[in-house]
N, C-alpha and C positions, 0 to 999 in steps of 0.2 A: 078449716081448709075448704069446705064446700063453698063458703062465702067468697073466698078468694078465687075458687074455680070459676064461679059465675061472673065475677067482676074483672077478671084478668085474662079472659079468653083471647081477646085481641092482642094483648101484649105478649102472651105466650106464643101466639101464632107468628109474631114478628121476631121473637127473641128465643133462640135455642137455649141460651143460658137459663132464662127464667123457666122455660118448660122442663128442662132437666132438673134444675134445683127443686122445683115444685114436686116432682116425683120422688126425689131423694128425701126431701123433708118429710113427705108423707110416710115413706117406708120407715124412717128413723122414729117418727112418732108412734107408729104401730108397734115397733120393737120395744120402745120405752113403756108403752101401755101394757104390753105383755109382761114386762119386768115387774110393774106395779101389781098386776094380777097375781103373779107368782108369789110376791111378798104377802099379799092378802091370804092366799091359799096356805102358805106356810104358817101364818099366825093362827088361822082358824083351825087347821088340822093338827098342828104340832106345838102350838103355843111358843113358837120361836121362829127366827128367820136368820138367814145367812148374810154376813156382811158383804159377800160377793155381789149381792144385788145392789147394795149401796155403792160399792166400788164401780159397778157397771154404770149406774145412772150418773155418778160423779164424772167419770171419764168421758162417757159418750156425750153427755149434755154440754160439758165445758169445751171439750175438744171440737165437737161438731159446730158449736156456736162460734168458736174461734175460726174455724175453716170458712164458715159463711161470711164472717166479718172480713177476712182477708180477701176472699173472692170479690166481694162488693167493693172493698177498698181499692183493689187493683183495677177494677172496672171504672171506678170514679177517677183514678189517677190517669188512666188511658184516655178517658173522656175529657179530662181537664187539659191534657196535652194536645189532643187532636181537634177538639172543638173550641168553643169560646172559653178562655181562661177565667172561669167563674170562681170567685173566692169561696163561695158556699160549698161547691163541689170538692175543693181542696180540703176544706175544714172537715167535711164529712169523712173523707179518706183518712186524714190524720187521726180523727177520733176513732174510726173503726180499727185502724192498725194498733193504736194504743190499747184499746179494749180487747183486741184479739190476743195480744201478748199477755195481758192481765188474766184473761180467761184460762190460758194454758197453764200459767203458774198457779192460779187458784185451784184448778183441777188437780194438779200434781200435789199441791199442799194439802188439799182436802183428802185426797187419796191416801197420803201419808198418815194423816190423823185417824182415818177410818181403819187403816191397816193395823193400827196399834190396839184395836179393840179385839175382844174374843171373836172367834170364828162364827159362833152361834150366839145370837142375842136373845135373851129370855126376859120375862118380867122381873127376874131377880138381878139382872145385869145392872151394874152401877153406872149411872150417867155422870160423866165427868168431862171437864174441858181439858184437853191435852195441849201442852205448849210445845213449840218447836225447840229443838236443842239450841241453847244460847250460842249465838255467833254463826249459826248455820245460814245457808242461802235463804231458806224460807223465813227464818227469823228476821233477817235483814230486810228482805223484800216486803214482808207484811208490816214492818215498821214504817214503810213509805207508801204502802198500798193505797191509803186514803188519798194521798196527793195524786197518785196516778189515776185513780178512779175519778177524782174531782176534775182533773185536767180533761179526761175524756168527756165528762158530763158538760163542762163549759164549752168545749169545742162543738159538741153536738147541739147544744143550745144556741150558740152563735150561728152555726150553719142553718139550723131550723129557722132562726129569726130572719136570716137573709132569704130563705126559701119562701117563708110566709109573707115577707114584705111585698112580693110580687102580687099577692092576692089581698092585700090589706089596705087598698086605696080608700075604701069607704069606712075604714075603722079609725076611730079617734086615736091620735098619736099617744096621748096619755094612757089610754087603755092598752095600747100595744106595749108601751114601756112597763106597765104594771104587770101584764100577764107574762112578760119575759123575766121581770125582776123577782116575782114570787117564787118560781122554782129555784132560783139561785139562793135566795134567803133560806128556803126550806132545806135545800141540800147542804148548805154551809153548816147548818146545825148538826149534821151527821159527822163532822170531822172535828168536834170540840176536843176530843182526846188528842188528836194529831196536832192541834193548835195549842196544846197544853193548857186549855181553859178548864178541862175536866180531867182529873187524874184517875184513870181506870185501874191503876196498880194498887191504890190504897183505899178506894171507896168500897165500903162493904155492900152497897146496894148495886153491885155491878150488873146483875141479871136484869134488874129493872131498867138500867141505863141502856142495855143492848136492845131491849124491847122498844124503848122510847126512840132509839136511834133507827131501828128498822121501820117503825111507823112513820117517822119523818122522811125516810128515804122513799117509802111508798107514796107518801103525800106529794113528794117532789115529782114523781112520775105522773101522778094524777093531775097536778098543776101543769105539767108539761103537756099532757094530753088536752087539758082544758084550753091551752093557748091555741091548739089546732081547732078545737070546736068553735072558738070565738070567730075564727076566720071562716070556718065551714058554713056558718050561718049566713054569711054574706055572699056565698057563691051559689050560682044556679046549679041545677042537677046536671052533672057531667062526670066523665071518667076521672078527672082530677079531683073532684070532690070525694069520690069513692076511695081513691088512693090515699088522700089525706085522712080519711076516716079510718082506713086500715092502719095507718101510721099511729093515729091517736090510740086505738085499741092496743096496738103493739107496745107503746110506751108504758101504758098502765101495767100490762102483763110483765114486761121486761123488768121494771123496777120492783115488782113483787118477787119475781123468780130469781133475779140476779143477786138478791141479798138473802137468799135462803141456802142453808147447807145442811148436810146430814152428818156432820163431824162428830156429834155426840153419840150417834148410834142408839138413840132412845128406843123404848118399846112402848107403843108402836113407833115406827120411824117417821116422826113428824117432819114435814118438809119435802118428802120424797115426791109427792104429787107435783108440787110447785117446781122443784128442780127438773122434773121430767118435761116441763113445758118451757124451759129456758130457750132451747134452740128454736122452738116454734114462735115464741114471742119475739126473738131476735129476727127471725125471718119476716114476721109481720112488719117490723120497723124498717128493716133493710129493703124489703120489696116495696113498701109504701113510699119511702123516700126516693128510691131509685126510679120508680114509675112517675112520681110527682116531678122530680127533676127532669126526667126525660120528656115529660109533657110540656116543659118550658120551651123545648127546642123543636117539637113536632107534635102534630095532632095524633092522639091515640084513640 
C-alpha cells in the first residue's frame, strides 16, 4: 500500500473515489491481518483455533472484493456512456460484474462448507472435503463455475489486450499474439474437468489433479502479468508505466489468492494468509487498470 501511496498521490488528489477506496482498503487489510494474528495466537497458546476466524476471512475477503469489482465496473460503465465508447472499457466492466457475482456466491459457498466443521479445530480434527447437497443452488452453480470464471478471464484478457495495444507500437506483432495466447492456453487447462476431458469423479489421484490445476491457474496469472511487463519495457518512465506495473503485480497476486480456500479447515489453516490478500490484490488490478485507462484520455 505504501508503494501505491507514493505512485498515486496525483490521482487521489483528483479523484475522491480513489482516495476514499484507498483508505477503506487499508483499514480492511489491517483488520484481516489482526484476524490472522489471532489465529496464530490461538494455535500457539491453545493448540486449536475457532472456525469463526475462517468464516470471517472468507466473508470479508470475498464480499469486499465483490464490492470493489462492482464499484469499478459501474465507474467504467459510466465512463463508457459519457466519454468515448471504448470497447476495452466495456469489456472490463462486464468482466468485473461477472467476477463480482462469482465472488459473492463463492464466499457463501465456502462459508457453508466451513460452517459444517467443528467449532474448534485441533491437530486431531479430520480434514475432509465436504460436498454440497445434491441439487442445491451451490451444487448447480459450482458445476458451471469454471465456465463463469473462464468467461471473466477471457473478457479481462481481451480488454487488457486492447489497453496494451495503445502502448505496443514498437513491439513485434507475433510477440504480442504470443504473450496474449499463452495465458489463454494455460488457463484453459484448468477447466479440463468442466470440458469432460478429465473425470474428477472417478480418478483416484484427485488431490494431485487439484494441485496441478491450481499451479496452472497461478501460471496463467504470471503469464498475464508478463504480457504487461513486455510492454512496460518499451515505455519511458512515466505515471502510466507505474500504473501498468501495479496492474502486473496485482494479476500475479490475484490469481494466487482467488484460487485459494479454507474449506477444509485444516490445522494449521493453510491458505488463510493468501485469502486475506484477495481484496488487496483485486484493488491492485482494479486501480492499475482504472488509472491506466484514465491516462489514455488525460495526463496524470
